[in-house]
N, CA and C of each residue as an Amber inpcrd file, in Angstrom:
protein
   273
 101.5110000 115.4790000 106.7890000 100.8580000 113.8380000 106.8090000
 101.4580000 113.4600000 105.4130000 101.6210000 114.0850000 104.2890000
 101.8730000 113.6430000 103.1640000 103.5290000 112.9680000 103.1030000
 104.3250000 114.0750000 103.8080000 105.5070000 113.7750000 103.8880000
 106.1030000 112.4610000 104.5690000 105.1000000 112.5350000 105.8880000
 105.1460000 111.4890000 106.5370000 104.9570000 109.9550000 105.9980000
 103.8070000 110.0310000 105.3310000 103.4180000 108.8710000 104.3670000
 104.4720000 108.3430000 103.5780000 105.3450000 109.5090000 102.7300000
 106.1960000 109.0340000 101.8710000 107.1230000 108.6250000 102.5200000
 107.6920000 108.8000000 103.8110000 108.6990000 108.5010000 104.8350000
 108.6390000 106.9770000 105.4350000 107.1330000 106.8260000 105.5380000
 106.8740000 105.4300000 106.0670000 106.8240000 104.4320000 104.8580000
 106.5900000 104.9830000 103.6730000 106.5730000 103.7510000 102.4480000
 108.2810000 103.7250000 102.4400000 108.9550000 104.7480000 102.4740000
 110.2250000 104.5550000 102.0010000 111.1280000 103.9630000 103.1250000
 110.6300000 103.7420000 104.2240000 111.4370000 103.1670000 105.4220000
 110.6290000 101.4420000 105.3120000 109.2680000 101.2830000 104.8460000
 108.9660000  99.7980000 104.7950000 109.7530000  99.3260000 103.6570000
 109.9630000 100.0370000 102.5290000 110.6760000  99.5820000 101.6040000
 112.3110000  99.3320000 101.5300000 112.8510000 100.0680000 102.4070000
 114.2380000 100.0970000 102.6670000 114.4540000  98.9350000 103.2980000
 113.7570000  98.7090000 104.7980000 113.6590000  97.6850000 105.4610000
 113.8060000  96.1400000 104.8290000 112.6230000  96.1860000 104.0730000
 112.1530000  94.7290000 103.1780000 112.9220000  94.4350000 102.2940000
 113.4950000  95.5020000 101.3810000 113.7440000  95.0300000 100.3510000
 115.2820000  95.5170000  99.8790000 115.8880000  96.2520000 100.7180000
 117.4530000  97.0360000 100.9120000 117.9090000  97.4440000  99.4620000
 116.9080000  98.1340000  98.9600000 117.1670000  98.8560000  97.6050000
 118.3360000  99.6890000  97.5500000 119.1440000  99.6790000  96.4380000
 120.3560000 100.2640000  96.1840000 120.0750000 101.7410000  95.5220000
 118.6830000 101.5940000  94.9700000 117.9830000 103.1950000  94.8590000
 116.6940000 103.3520000  94.8930000 116.0720000 104.3600000  95.4870000
 114.7970000 104.3690000  95.6900000 114.2320000 105.7230000  95.8060000
 113.0330000 105.8850000  94.8190000 112.2900000 107.1310000  94.5690000
 111.1000000 107.0030000  95.0200000 110.6050000 107.8960000  95.7120000
 108.8620000 107.4430000  96.0580000 108.2280000 109.0770000  95.7920000
 107.2160000 109.1640000  95.1540000 106.8780000 110.3620000  94.8060000
 105.1180000 110.3950000  95.0630000 104.8010000 111.3680000  96.0590000
 103.6140000 111.6810000  96.3000000 102.8470000 112.1190000  94.8540000
 102.0660000 111.5650000  94.2510000 101.1270000 112.1640000  93.1780000
  99.8030000 112.1760000  93.6680000  99.3390000 112.3510000  94.7350000
  98.2940000 112.5590000  94.9450000  97.3500000 113.7050000  94.8200000
  98.2070000 114.9760000  94.5450000  97.6740000 116.0930000  94.3940000
  97.0020000 116.1280000  92.7680000  97.3340000 115.2530000  92.0140000
  96.7760000 115.2630000  90.3110000  95.7170000 114.6590000  90.6330000
  95.0880000 113.7770000  91.6000000  94.0650000 113.0610000  91.4340000
  92.9390000 113.4910000  92.7300000  93.0820000 115.2070000  93.0660000
  91.9060000 115.4240000  93.8680000  90.7920000 115.1830000  93.2950000
  89.8210000 114.9040000  94.2360000  88.5570000 114.1670000  93.9270000
  87.9280000 112.8890000  93.6260000  89.1550000 112.2520000  93.3480000
  89.1730000 110.7080000  93.1150000  88.5620000 110.1720000  94.0740000
  88.0170000 108.8960000  94.0700000  87.1200000 108.3850000  95.0520000
  88.6370000 107.8190000  96.1270000  89.5180000 107.5230000  95.6720000
  90.5040000 106.9940000  96.7220000  91.2340000 108.1870000  97.5360000
  91.1240000 109.6230000  96.8300000  91.7170000 110.7120000  97.4680000
  90.4940000 110.9320000  98.6480000  89.2660000 110.8590000  98.3850000
  88.2680000 111.2110000  99.0920000  88.2010000 110.5470000 100.7410000
  88.7110000 109.3120000 100.7900000  89.1480000 108.7580000 102.0880000
  90.6150000 108.4940000 102.6260000  91.0850000 109.7570000 102.0600000
  92.5090000 109.7010000 102.5720000  93.4930000 109.1200000 102.1710000
  93.1980000 108.3660000 101.3580000  94.5980000 107.3890000 100.8460000
  95.1220000 108.0610000  99.5870000  96.2440000 107.6950000  99.3500000
  97.0260000 108.7960000  98.4180000  97.1360000 107.8620000  97.3560000
  97.7380000 108.3410000  95.8450000  98.4500000 108.1400000  94.6960000
  99.9540000 108.2250000  94.7630000 100.6270000 107.2200000  94.6750000
 102.4260000 107.3240000  94.8050000 102.8120000 106.8260000  93.6130000
 104.1330000 106.8940000  92.9470000 104.8750000 106.3840000  92.2290000
 106.2700000 105.9270000  92.8100000 106.6110000 104.6030000  92.8760000
 107.8820000 104.1840000  93.1690000 108.8050000 103.5160000  92.6550000
 109.8890000 104.1130000  92.0370000 111.0610000 103.2850000  91.7340000
 112.0520000 103.0110000  92.0980000 112.0530000 101.5640000  92.3140000
 112.9540000 100.6090000  93.2780000 113.9830000  99.7020000  92.4650000
 115.1960000  99.9600000  92.9830000 116.0660000  99.0280000  92.3900000
 116.7670000  98.1730000  93.3860000 116.6780000  96.6090000  93.4280000
 117.0320000  95.8840000  94.4140000 117.6060000  94.7600000  93.8760000
 118.2030000  94.0670000  94.7020000 118.7800000  92.6020000  94.3640000
 117.6160000  91.6860000  94.5660000 116.5760000  92.1070000  95.5610000
 115.7050000  91.0640000  96.0730000 114.6400000  90.7490000  94.7490000
 114.8260000  91.6100000  93.6960000 113.9150000  91.1580000  92.4220000
 114.6190000  90.2390000  91.5500000 115.8020000  89.8710000  91.6570000
 116.4900000  89.3530000  90.7100000 116.0240000  87.6290000  90.4130000
 115.4710000  87.3570000  89.3600000 114.9990000  86.3330000  89.1560000
 113.4180000  86.0700000  89.3680000 112.8890000  87.1500000  89.5870000
 111.6040000  87.4500000  89.6600000 110.6970000  88.1450000  88.1980000
 109.7770000  87.5450000  88.2650000 108.8780000  88.2500000  86.9480000
 108.1530000  89.5760000  87.4450000 108.0660000  90.6430000  86.4700000
 107.0560000  91.7670000  87.0660000 106.1470000  91.6200000  87.7260000
 105.2940000  90.4810000  87.7950000 103.9580000  90.5750000  88.6510000
 104.6270000  90.0900000  89.9100000 105.5940000  89.3390000  90.4080000
 106.2900000  88.8960000  91.4950000 106.7420000  90.0010000  92.1700000
 107.3840000  90.8780000  91.6490000 108.5080000  92.1680000  91.9850000
 107.0020000  92.9860000  92.5130000 106.2330000  93.1240000  91.9500000
 105.0780000  94.1660000  92.5450000 104.3820000  93.4600000  93.5900000
 104.4290000  92.0060000  93.7370000 103.9170000  91.3600000  94.9270000
 104.4710000  91.7750000  95.9190000 106.0970000  91.7130000  95.6200000
 106.9110000  91.9640000  96.9420000 107.2900000  93.2740000  97.3280000
 106.7010000  94.1760000  96.4850000 106.4890000  95.7820000  97.0470000
 105.2030000  95.6330000  97.7190000 103.9640000  95.2080000  97.5090000
 103.0190000  95.4620000  98.2320000 103.3520000  94.4760000  99.6610000
 104.2190000  93.5420000  99.7870000 104.2220000  92.8840000 100.8310000
 105.0670000  93.6090000 101.6390000 105.8050000  94.4090000 101.1790000
 106.8470000  95.0640000 101.9770000 105.8480000  96.1260000 102.4850000
 104.7260000  96.6770000 101.9450000 104.1630000  98.0150000 102.2060000
 103.1970000  97.4090000 103.5710000 102.8120000  96.0910000 103.1270000
 101.9090000  95.7160000 104.1270000 100.5850000  96.3190000 104.5410000
  99.9490000  96.8700000 105.8310000  98.6280000  97.3590000 106.0190000
  98.5790000  98.5880000 105.3330000  99.8630000  99.3490000 104.8210000
  99.6480000 100.7340000 104.5480000  99.1310000 100.7950000 103.0010000
  98.8120000  99.1680000 102.1870000  98.2260000  99.0530000 101.0160000
  96.6660000  99.3540000 101.2980000  96.2560000  99.1250000 102.1710000
  94.7490000  99.4090000 102.7300000  94.4420000 100.5480000 103.3080000
  95.4540000 100.9660000 104.1030000  95.0800000 102.6230000 104.9780000
  95.6130000 103.4330000 104.2970000  96.7710000 103.4630000 103.6690000
  97.4390000 104.8600000 103.2400000  97.5000000 105.0950000 101.8170000
  97.4520000 103.5680000 101.1120000  97.7710000 103.9710000  99.6050000
  96.1680000 103.3490000  98.7970000  95.9980000 104.3990000  97.9910000
  94.8190000 104.0530000  97.0770000  95.2210000 103.4920000  95.6110000
  96.2500000 104.1320000  95.2860000  97.1630000 103.6240000  93.9000000
  98.8350000 103.7890000  94.0010000  99.2420000 102.8100000  93.2630000
 100.5960000 102.5310000  93.5860000 101.0950000 102.3000000  92.2650000
 101.9420000 103.2170000  91.6020000 102.7060000 103.1280000  90.1890000
 104.2800000 102.3000000  90.7060000 104.4620000 101.4650000  89.9310000
 105.6360000 100.8730000  90.4250000 106.8540000 100.3160000  89.2640000
 107.9380000 100.6870000  89.4290000 108.8970000  99.9880000  88.4850000
 109.8820000  99.5870000  89.2760000 110.2350000  98.3970000  89.2170000
 111.0630000  97.6740000  89.9900000 112.0180000  96.8320000  89.0110000
 113.3000000  96.9140000  89.2580000 114.4960000  96.7780000  88.5750000
 115.4060000  96.1330000  89.5030000 116.4390000  95.1770000  88.9870000
 117.4280000  94.9650000  89.6560000 118.7550000  95.7740000  89.2210000
 119.7220000  95.6520000  90.0740000 121.0280000  96.6720000  89.5290000
 121.5030000  96.5740000  88.1110000 121.3890000  95.1190000  87.9520000
 121.8760000  95.0430000  86.3250000 120.8820000  95.6400000  85.3500000
 119.6150000  95.8130000  85.5950000 118.8380000  95.9990000  84.6230000
 118.7900000  97.7660000  84.4710000 119.5210000  98.3740000  85.2740000
 119.3790000  99.8730000  85.2260000 120.8720000 100.2280000  84.4550000
 121.8630000  99.4260000  84.4470000 122.9060000  99.7800000  83.7390000
 122.8210000  99.9860000  82.1720000
């Protein structure tokens, strides 16, 4: 289930934000017993590099990631740590 969830997160971000680099890490095991873990939702770390973030402030970048993930933010994800950069910011 966890690998499937990571792949669904990856697919949604690739489809909506066309990243040139994407890492999705399931960090749920570190939060066992936490309220979000009890209802089956997970904790994830995302590092995404996309031209879609050009000209956007950090909050707008995070909102773009949330929008790309859609209902998974309510059904699958309890906590999401986001690092969102443009390709020029990673050089």
